[in-house]
mmCIF file as gemmi writes it, N, C-alpha and C atoms, coordinates in Angstrom:
data_model
loop_
_atom_site.group_PDB
_atom_site.id
_atom_site.type_symbol
_atom_site.label_atom_id
_atom_site.label_alt_id
_atom_site.label_comp_id
_atom_site.label_asym_id
_atom_site.label_entity_id
_atom_site.label_seq_id
_atom_site.pdbx_PDB_ins_code
_atom_site.Cartn_x
_atom_site.Cartn_y
_atom_site.Cartn_z
_atom_site.occupancy
_atom_site.B_iso_or_equiv
_atom_site.pdbx_formal_charge
_atom_site.auth_seq_id
_atom_site.auth_asym_id
_atom_site.pdbx_PDB_model_num
ATOM 1 N N . MET Axp A 1 ? 98.548 117.846 90.526 1 0 ? 1 A 1
ATOM 2 C CA . MET Axp A 1 ? 99.198 118.638 89.517 1 0 ? 1 A 1
ATOM 3 C C . MET Axp A 1 ? 100.674 118.256 89.467 1 0 ? 1 A 1
ATOM 4 N N . SER Axp A 2 ? 101.163 117.939 88.311 1 0 ? 2 A 1
ATOM 5 C CA . SER Axp A 2 ? 102.566 117.584 88.139 1 0 ? 2 A 1
ATOM 6 C C . SER Axp A 2 ? 103.346 118.778 87.615 1 0 ? 2 A 1
ATOM 7 N N . LYS Axp A 3 ? 104.574 118.888 88.079 1 0 ? 3 A 1
ATOM 8 C CA . LYS Axp A 3 ? 105.479 119.931 87.606 1 0 ? 3 A 1
ATOM 9 C C . LYS Axp A 3 ? 106.86 119.336 87.433 1 0 ? 3 A 1
ATOM 10 N N . ALA Axp A 4 ? 107.56 119.791 86.436 1 0 ? 4 A 1
ATOM 11 C CA . ALA Axp A 4 ? 108.946 119.38 86.238 1 0 ? 4 A 1
ATOM 12 C C . ALA Axp A 4 ? 109.828 120.27 87.111 1 0 ? 4 A 1
ATOM 13 N N . ILE Axp A 5 ? 110.705 119.633 87.883 1 0 ? 5 A 1
ATOM 14 C CA . ILE Axp A 5 ? 111.648 120.384 88.712 1 0 ? 5 A 1
ATOM 15 C C . ILE Axp A 5 ? 113.04 119.802 88.524 1 0 ? 5 A 1
ATOM 16 N N . LYS Axp A 6 ? 114.042 120.608 88.792 1 0 ? 6 A 1
ATOM 17 C CA . LYS Axp A 6 ? 115.417 120.141 88.685 1 0 ? 6 A 1
ATOM 18 C C . LYS Axp A 6 ? 115.881 119.645 90.045 1 0 ? 6 A 1
ATOM 19 N N . LEU Axp A 7 ? 116.42 118.435 90.053 1 0 ? 7 A 1
ATOM 20 C CA . LEU Axp A 7 ? 116.958 117.833 91.265 1 0 ? 7 A 1
ATOM 21 C C . LEU Axp A 7 ? 118.388 117.39 90.989 1 0 ? 7 A 1
ATOM 22 N N . SER Axp A 8 ? 119.172 117.31 92.035 1 0 ? 8 A 1
ATOM 23 C CA . SER Axp A 8 ? 120.563 116.877 91.856 1 0 ? 8 A 1
ATOM 24 C C . SER Axp A 8 ? 120.611 115.407 91.438 1 0 ? 8 A 1
ATOM 25 N N . ASP Axp A 9 ? 121.638 115.075 90.685 1 0 ? 9 A 1
ATOM 26 C CA . ASP Axp A 9 ? 121.834 113.68 90.269 1 0 ? 9 A 1
ATOM 27 C C . ASP Axp A 9 ? 122.008 112.774 91.486 1 0 ? 9 A 1
ATOM 28 N N . GLU Axp A 10 ? 122.674 113.294 92.513 1 0 ? 10 A 1
ATOM 29 C CA . GLU Axp A 10 ? 122.906 112.502 93.727 1 0 ? 10 A 1
ATOM 30 C C . GLU Axp A 10 ? 121.585 112.154 94.421 1 0 ? 10 A 1
ATOM 31 N N . LEU Axp A 11 ? 120.675 113.127 94.529 1 0 ? 11 A 1
ATOM 32 C CA . LEU Axp A 11 ? 119.378 112.868 95.142 1 0 ? 11 A 1
ATOM 33 C C . LEU Axp A 11 ? 118.602 111.834 94.335 1 0 ? 11 A 1
ATOM 34 N N . ILE Axp A 12 ? 118.629 111.956 93.032 1 0 ? 12 A 1
ATOM 35 C CA . ILE Axp A 12 ? 117.91 111.019 92.174 1 0 ? 12 A 1
ATOM 36 C C . ILE Axp A 12 ? 118.493 109.616 92.319 1 0 ? 12 A 1
ATOM 37 N N . ARG Axp A 13 ? 119.817 109.491 92.361 1 0 ? 13 A 1
ATOM 38 C CA . ARG Axp A 13 ? 120.454 108.175 92.555 1 0 ? 13 A 1
ATOM 39 C C . ARG Axp A 13 ? 120.062 107.582 93.9 1 0 ? 13 A 1
ATOM 40 N N . ASP Axp A 14 ? 120.135 108.401 94.951 1 0 ? 14 A 1
ATOM 41 C CA . ASP Axp A 14 ? 119.769 107.921 96.288 1 0 ? 14 A 1
ATOM 42 C C . ASP Axp A 14 ? 118.307 107.476 96.332 1 0 ? 14 A 1
ATOM 43 N N . ALA Axp A 15 ? 117.437 108.256 95.708 1 0 ? 15 A 1
ATOM 44 C CA . ALA Axp A 15 ? 116.013 107.919 95.69 1 0 ? 15 A 1
ATOM 45 C C . ALA Axp A 15 ? 115.768 106.637 94.899 1 0 ? 15 A 1
ATOM 46 N N . ALA Axp A 16 ? 116.509 106.443 93.819 1 0 ? 16 A 1
ATOM 47 C CA . ALA Axp A 16 ? 116.337 105.227 93.014 1 0 ? 16 A 1
ATOM 48 C C . ALA Axp A 16 ? 116.715 103.993 93.832 1 0 ? 16 A 1
ATOM 49 N N . VAL Axp A 17 ? 117.835 104.07 94.541 1 0 ? 17 A 1
ATOM 50 C CA . VAL Axp A 17 ? 118.295 102.934 95.349 1 0 ? 17 A 1
ATOM 51 C C . VAL Axp A 17 ? 117.33 102.666 96.502 1 0 ? 17 A 1
ATOM 52 N N . ASN Axp A 18 ? 116.989 103.707 97.249 1 0 ? 18 A 1
ATOM 53 C CA . ASN Axp A 18 ? 116.075 103.537 98.387 1 0 ? 18 A 1
ATOM 54 C C . ASN Axp A 18 ? 114.681 103.146 97.925 1 0 ? 18 A 1
ATOM 55 N N . GLY Axp A 19 ? 114.235 103.716 96.838 1 0 ? 19 A 1
ATOM 56 C CA . GLY Axp A 19 ? 112.922 103.386 96.308 1 0 ? 19 A 1
ATOM 57 C C . GLY Axp A 19 ? 112.831 101.931 95.895 1 0 ? 19 A 1
ATOM 58 N N . LYS Axp A 20 ? 113.888 101.437 95.282 1 0 ? 20 A 1
ATOM 59 C CA . LYS Axp A 20 ? 113.903 100.025 94.872 1 0 ? 20 A 1
ATOM 60 C C . LYS Axp A 20 ? 113.767 99.119 96.092 1 0 ? 20 A 1
ATOM 61 N N . ALA Axp A 21 ? 114.46 99.455 97.156 1 0 ? 21 A 1
ATOM 62 C CA . ALA Axp A 21 ? 114.4 98.658 98.38 1 0 ? 21 A 1
ATOM 63 C C . ALA Axp A 21 ? 113.007 98.707 99.016 1 0 ? 21 A 1
ATOM 64 N N . GLN Axp A 22 ? 112.299 99.817 98.806 1 0 ? 22 A 1
ATOM 65 C CA . GLN Axp A 22 ? 110.971 99.989 99.396 1 0 ? 22 A 1
ATOM 66 C C . GLN Axp A 22 ? 109.846 99.723 98.392 1 0 ? 22 A 1
ATOM 67 N N . HIS Axp A 23 ? 110.207 99.247 97.21 1 0 ? 23 A 1
ATOM 68 C CA . HIS Axp A 23 ? 109.23 98.961 96.15 1 0 ? 23 A 1
ATOM 69 C C . HIS Axp A 23 ? 108.471 100.212 95.721 1 0 ? 23 A 1
ATOM 70 N N . ARG Axp A 24 ? 109.221 101.325 95.606 1 0 ? 24 A 1
ATOM 71 C CA . ARG Axp A 24 ? 108.647 102.585 95.135 1 0 ? 24 A 1
ATOM 72 C C . ARG Axp A 24 ? 109.426 103.034 93.907 1 0 ? 24 A 1
ATOM 73 N N . SER Axp A 25 ? 108.756 103.759 93.036 1 0 ? 25 A 1
ATOM 74 C CA . SER Axp A 25 ? 109.453 104.374 91.91 1 0 ? 25 A 1
ATOM 75 C C . SER Axp A 25 ? 110.313 105.515 92.463 1 0 ? 25 A 1
ATOM 76 N N . THR Axp A 26 ? 111.25 105.981 91.66 1 0 ? 26 A 1
ATOM 77 C CA . THR Axp A 26 ? 112.105 107.093 92.096 1 0 ? 26 A 1
ATOM 78 C C . THR Axp A 26 ? 111.273 108.326 92.437 1 0 ? 26 A 1
ATOM 79 N N . PRO Axp A 27 ? 110.331 108.743 91.582 1 0 ? 27 A 1
ATOM 80 C CA . PRO Axp A 27 ? 109.516 109.916 91.951 1 0 ? 27 A 1
ATOM 81 C C . PRO Axp A 27 ? 108.691 109.696 93.22 1 0 ? 27 A 1
ATOM 82 N N . LYS Axp A 28 ? 108.149 108.491 93.399 1 0 ? 28 A 1
ATOM 83 C CA . LYS Axp A 28 ? 107.366 108.215 94.602 1 0 ? 28 A 1
ATOM 84 C C . LYS Axp A 28 ? 108.241 108.233 95.85 1 0 ? 28 A 1
ATOM 85 N N . GLN Axp A 29 ? 109.499 107.788 95.729 1 0 ? 29 A 1
ATOM 86 C CA . GLN Axp A 29 ? 110.414 107.826 96.868 1 0 ? 29 A 1
ATOM 87 C C . GLN Axp A 29 ? 110.701 109.269 97.253 1 0 ? 29 A 1
ATOM 88 N N . ILE Axp A 30 ? 110.909 110.123 96.266 1 0 ? 30 A 1
ATOM 89 C CA . ILE Axp A 30 ? 111.164 111.538 96.543 1 0 ? 30 A 1
ATOM 90 C C . ILE Axp A 30 ? 109.933 112.173 97.187 1 0 ? 30 A 1
ATOM 91 N N . GLU Axp A 31 ? 108.738 111.834 96.701 1 0 ? 31 A 1
ATOM 92 C CA . GLU Axp A 31 ? 107.508 112.34 97.311 1 0 ? 31 A 1
ATOM 93 C C . GLU Axp A 31 ? 107.402 111.877 98.767 1 0 ? 31 A 1
ATOM 94 N N . TYR Axp A 32 ? 107.745 110.619 99.015 1 0 ? 32 A 1
ATOM 95 C CA . TYR Axp A 32 ? 107.701 110.07 100.377 1 0 ? 32 A 1
ATOM 96 C C . TYR Axp A 32 ? 108.651 110.843 101.288 1 0 ? 32 A 1
ATOM 97 N N . TRP Axp A 33 ? 109.878 111.044 100.824 1 0 ? 33 A 1
ATOM 98 C CA . TRP Axp A 33 ? 110.84 111.794 101.627 1 0 ? 33 A 1
ATOM 99 C C . TRP Axp A 33 ? 110.351 113.212 101.896 1 0 ? 33 A 1
ATOM 100 N N . ALA Axp A 34 ? 109.764 113.84 100.899 1 0 ? 34 A 1
ATOM 101 C CA . ALA Axp A 34 ? 109.265 115.204 101.072 1 0 ? 34 A 1
ATOM 102 C C . ALA Axp A 34 ? 108.136 115.231 102.099 1 0 ? 34 A 1
ATOM 103 N N . ARG Axp A 35 ? 107.238 114.273 102 1 0 ? 35 A 1
ATOM 104 C CA . ARG Axp A 35 ? 106.113 114.204 102.933 1 0 ? 35 A 1
ATOM 105 C C . ARG Axp A 35 ? 106.606 113.929 104.355 1 0 ? 35 A 1
ATOM 106 N N . LEU Axp A 36 ? 107.548 113.006 104.477 1 0 ? 36 A 1
ATOM 107 C CA . LEU Axp A 36 ? 108.127 112.675 105.774 1 0 ? 36 A 1
ATOM 108 C C . LEU Axp A 36 ? 108.844 113.891 106.365 1 0 ? 36 A 1
ATOM 109 N N . GLY Axp A 37 ? 109.623 114.567 105.553 1 0 ? 37 A 1
ATOM 110 C CA . GLY Axp A 37 ? 110.351 115.751 106.01 1 0 ? 37 A 1
ATOM 111 C C . GLY Axp A 37 ? 109.418 116.876 106.425 1 0 ? 37 A 1
ATOM 112 N N . LYS Axp A 38 ? 108.349 117.063 105.666 1 0 ? 38 A 1
ATOM 113 C CA . LYS Axp A 38 ? 107.366 118.1 105.993 1 0 ? 38 A 1
ATOM 114 C C . LYS Axp A 38 ? 106.725 117.806 107.34 1 0 ? 38 A 1
ATOM 115 N N . MET Axp A 39 ? 106.321 116.553 107.543 1 0 ? 39 A 1
ATOM 116 C CA . MET Axp A 39 ? 105.7 116.187 108.82 1 0 ? 39 A 1
ATOM 117 C C . MET Axp A 39 ? 106.687 116.325 109.977 1 0 ? 39 A 1
ATOM 118 N N . ALA Axp A 40 ? 107.932 115.95 109.75 1 0 ? 40 A 1
ATOM 119 C CA . ALA Axp A 40 ? 108.946 116.054 110.807 1 0 ? 40 A 1
ATOM 120 C C . ALA Axp A 40 ? 109.21 117.519 111.156 1 0 ? 40 A 1
ATOM 121 N N . GLU Axp A 41 ? 109.23 118.369 110.151 1 0 ? 41 A 1
ATOM 122 C CA . GLU Axp A 41 ? 109.461 119.791 110.391 1 0 ? 41 A 1
ATOM 123 C C . GLU Axp A 41 ? 108.28 120.426 111.124 1 0 ? 41 A 1
ATOM 124 N N . GLU Axp A 42 ? 107.066 119.996 110.794 1 0 ? 42 A 1
ATOM 125 C CA . GLU Axp A 42 ? 105.873 120.536 111.437 1 0 ? 42 A 1
ATOM 126 C C . GLU Axp A 42 ? 105.665 119.994 112.847 1 0 ? 42 A 1
ATOM 127 N N . ASN Axp A 43 ? 106.294 118.855 113.152 1 0 ? 43 A 1
ATOM 128 C CA . ASN Axp A 43 ? 106.133 118.192 114.45 1 0 ? 43 A 1
ATOM 129 C C . ASN Axp A 43 ? 107.496 117.8 115.006 1 0 ? 43 A 1
ATOM 130 N N . PRO Axp A 44 ? 108.32 118.772 115.378 1 0 ? 44 A 1
ATOM 131 C CA . PRO Axp A 44 ? 109.696 118.467 115.777 1 0 ? 44 A 1
ATOM 132 C C . PRO Axp A 44 ? 109.834 117.612 117.032 1 0 ? 44 A 1
ATOM 133 N N . ASP Axp A 45 ? 108.788 117.516 117.835 1 0 ? 45 A 1
ATOM 134 C CA . ASP Axp A 45 ? 108.861 116.726 119.065 1 0 ? 45 A 1
ATOM 135 C C . ASP Axp A 45 ? 108.53 115.254 118.86 1 0 ? 45 A 1
ATOM 136 N N . LEU Axp A 46 ? 108.047 114.896 117.656 1 0 ? 46 A 1
ATOM 137 C CA . LEU Axp A 46 ? 107.679 113.501 117.4 1 0 ? 46 A 1
ATOM 138 C C . LEU Axp A 46 ? 108.86 112.726 116.843 1 0 ? 46 A 1
ATOM 139 N N . PRO Axp A 47 ? 109.071 111.501 117.317 1 0 ? 47 A 1
ATOM 140 C CA . PRO Axp A 47 ? 110.142 110.665 116.764 1 0 ? 47 A 1
ATOM 141 C C . PRO Axp A 47 ? 109.814 110.276 115.313 1 0 ? 47 A 1
ATOM 142 N N . LEU Axp A 48 ? 110.847 110.075 114.528 1 0 ? 48 A 1
ATOM 143 C CA . LEU Axp A 48 ? 110.678 109.703 113.121 1 0 ? 48 A 1
ATOM 144 C C . LEU Axp A 48 ? 109.869 108.415 112.985 1 0 ? 48 A 1
ATOM 145 N N . SER Axp A 49 ? 110.102 107.441 113.863 1 0 ? 49 A 1
ATOM 146 C CA . SER Axp A 49 ? 109.362 106.183 113.783 1 0 ? 49 A 1
ATOM 147 C C . SER Axp A 49 ? 107.862 106.408 113.988 1 0 ? 49 A 1
ATOM 148 N N . PHE Axp A 50 ? 107.495 107.359 114.831 1 0 ? 50 A 1
ATOM 149 C CA . PHE Axp A 50 ? 106.086 107.681 115.053 1 0 ? 50 A 1
ATOM 150 C C . PHE Axp A 50 ? 105.482 108.312 113.802 1 0 ? 50 A 1
ATOM 151 N N . ILE Axp A 51 ? 106.216 109.212 113.177 1 0 ? 51 A 1
ATOM 152 C CA . ILE Axp A 51 ? 105.739 109.865 111.956 1 0 ? 51 A 1
ATOM 153 C C . ILE Axp A 51 ? 105.566 108.834 110.844 1 0 ? 51 A 1
ATOM 154 N N . LYS Axp A 52 ? 106.51 107.913 110.713 1 0 ? 52 A 1
ATOM 155 C CA . LYS Axp A 52 ? 106.368 106.85 109.712 1 0 ? 52 A 1
ATOM 156 C C . LYS Axp A 52 ? 105.123 106.02 109.991 1 0 ? 52 A 1
ATOM 157 N N . GLY Axp A 53 ? 104.867 105.721 111.249 1 0 ? 53 A 1
ATOM 158 C CA . GLY Axp A 53 ? 103.669 104.985 111.625 1 0 ? 53 A 1
ATOM 159 C C . GLY Axp A 53 ? 102.396 105.731 111.262 1 0 ? 53 A 1
ATOM 160 N N . LEU Axp A 54 ? 102.412 107.054 111.44 1 0 ? 54 A 1
ATOM 161 C CA . LEU Axp A 54 ? 101.264 107.869 111.046 1 0 ? 54 A 1
ATOM 162 C C . LEU Axp A 54 ? 101.011 107.772 109.54 1 0 ? 54 A 1
ATOM 163 N N . LEU Axp A 55 ? 102.074 107.852 108.753 1 0 ? 55 A 1
ATOM 164 C CA . LEU Axp A 55 ? 101.924 107.75 107.296 1 0 ? 55 A 1
ATOM 165 C C . LEU Axp A 55 ? 101.35 106.39 106.896 1 0 ? 55 A 1
ATOM 166 N N . ILE Axp A 56 ? 101.811 105.344 107.547 1 0 ? 56 A 1
ATOM 167 C CA . ILE Axp A 56 ? 101.28 104.004 107.262 1 0 ? 56 A 1
ATOM 168 C C . ILE Axp A 56 ? 99.804 103.947 107.657 1 0 ? 56 A 1
ATOM 169 N N . GLY Axp A 57 ? 99.471 104.487 108.821 1 0 ? 57 A 1
ATOM 170 C CA . GLY Axp A 57 ? 98.085 104.493 109.275 1 0 ? 57 A 1
ATOM 171 C C . GLY Axp A 57 ? 97.165 105.258 108.337 1 0 ? 57 A 1
ATOM 172 N N . ILE Axp A 58 ? 97.631 106.367 107.812 1 0 ? 58 A 1
ATOM 173 C CA . ILE Axp A 58 ? 96.839 107.155 106.861 1 0 ? 58 A 1
ATOM 174 C C . ILE Axp A 58 ? 96.538 106.321 105.623 1 0 ? 58 A 1
ATOM 175 N N . GLU Axp A 59 ? 97.554 105.646 105.1 1 0 ? 59 A 1
ATOM 176 C CA . GLU Axp A 59 ? 97.357 104.835 103.894 1 0 ? 59 A 1
ATOM 177 C C . GLU Axp A 59 ? 96.468 103.626 104.171 1 0 ? 59 A 1
ATOM 178 N N . GLU Axp A 60 ? 96.614 103.02 105.35 1 0 ? 60 A 1
ATOM 179 C CA . GLU Axp A 60 ? 95.737 101.901 105.713 1 0 ? 60 A 1
ATOM 180 C C . GLU Axp A 60 ? 94.287 102.362 105.793 1 0 ? 60 A 1
ATOM 181 N N . SER Axp A 61 ? 94.084 103.529 106.364 1 0 ? 61 A 1
ATOM 182 C CA . SER Axp A 61 ? 92.737 104.076 106.466 1 0 ? 61 A 1
ATOM 183 C C . SER Axp A 61 ? 92.14 104.349 105.091 1 0 ? 61 A 1
ATOM 184 N N . LYS Axp A 62 ? 92.939 104.916 104.191 1 0 ? 62 A 1
ATOM 185 C CA . LYS Axp A 62 ? 92.475 105.174 102.823 1 0 ? 62 A 1
ATOM 186 C C . LYS Axp A 62 ? 92.089 103.881 102.118 1 0 ? 62 A 1
ATOM 187 N N . ALA Axp A 63 ? 92.789 102.799 102.444 1 0 ? 63 A 1
ATOM 188 C CA . ALA Axp A 63 ? 92.522 101.509 101.819 1 0 ? 63 A 1
ATOM 189 C C . ALA Axp A 63 ? 91.364 100.758 102.488 1 0 ? 63 A 1
ATOM 190 N N . GLY Axp A 64 ? 90.805 101.358 103.546 1 0 ? 64 A 1
ATOM 191 C CA . GLY Axp A 64 ? 89.694 100.728 104.241 1 0 ? 64 A 1
ATOM 192 C C . GLY Axp A 64 ? 90.108 99.677 105.249 1 0 ? 64 A 1
ATOM 193 N N . ASP Axp A 65 ? 91.391 99.6 105.553 1 0 ? 65 A 1
ATOM 194 C CA . ASP Axp A 65 ? 91.917 98.613 106.493 1 0 ? 65 A 1
ATOM 195 C C . ASP Axp A 65 ? 91.9 99.214 107.903 1 0 ? 65 A 1
ATOM 196 N N . VAL Axp A 66 ? 90.694 99.342 108.465 1 0 ? 66 A 1
ATOM 197 C CA . VAL Axp A 66 ? 90.544 99.93 109.795 1 0 ? 66 A 1
ATOM 198 C C . VAL Axp A 66 ? 89.656 99.033 110.657 1 0 ? 66 A 1
ATOM 199 N N . SER Axp A 67 ? 89.82 99.142 111.943 1 0 ? 67 A 1
ATOM 200 C CA . SER Axp A 67 ? 88.974 98.411 112.878 1 0 ? 67 A 1
ATOM 201 C C . SER Axp A 67 ? 88.83 99.255 114.147 1 0 ? 67 A 1
ATOM 202 N N . VAL Axp A 68 ? 87.814 98.966 114.926 1 0 ? 68 A 1
ATOM 203 C CA . VAL Axp A 68 ? 87.567 99.681 116.166 1 0 ? 68 A 1
ATOM 204 C C . VAL Axp A 68 ? 88.576 99.193 117.199 1 0 ? 68 A 1
ATOM 205 N N . TYR Axp A 69 ? 89.202 100.134 117.886 1 0 ? 69 A 1
ATOM 206 C CA . TYR Axp A 69 ? 90.16 99.788 118.937 1 0 ? 69 A 1
ATOM 207 C C . TYR Axp A 69 ? 89.409 99.484 120.22 1 0 ? 69 A 1
ATOM 208 N N . GLN Axp A 70 ? 89.725 98.361 120.836 1 0 ? 70 A 1
ATOM 209 C CA . GLN Axp A 70 ? 89.109 97.959 122.1 1 0 ? 70 A 1
ATOM 210 C C . GLN Axp A 70 ? 90.047 98.317 123.241 1 0 ? 70 A 1
ATOM 211 N N . PHE Axp A 71 ? 89.641 99.25 124.086 1 0 ? 71 A 1
ATOM 212 C CA . PHE Axp A 71 ? 90.461 99.646 125.23 1 0 ? 71 A 1
ATOM 213 C C . PHE Axp A 71 ? 90.374 98.589 126.331 1 0 ? 71 A 1
ATOM 214 N N . GLY Axp A 72 ? 91.486 98.401 127.036 1 0 ? 72 A 1
ATOM 215 C CA . GLY Axp A 72 ? 91.524 97.525 128.189 1 0 ? 72 A 1
ATOM 216 C C . GLY Axp A 72 ? 91.542 96.125 127.802 1 0 ? 72 A 1
């Protein structure tokens, strides 16, 4: 479901610049930041790099890019 919301011009500019560097549209960059922030707030003991890795793993799994982990 899409909704129109008001955001500051500064946030939109920052998202446009960062999104371009990450090959994301401005709205997708804002969604990414929101998702990252939500996960960080829900899991304050996890490092940001770990949370980013989780997000990448989720997307890899959705794309079918998974394999069985071999222990040892």
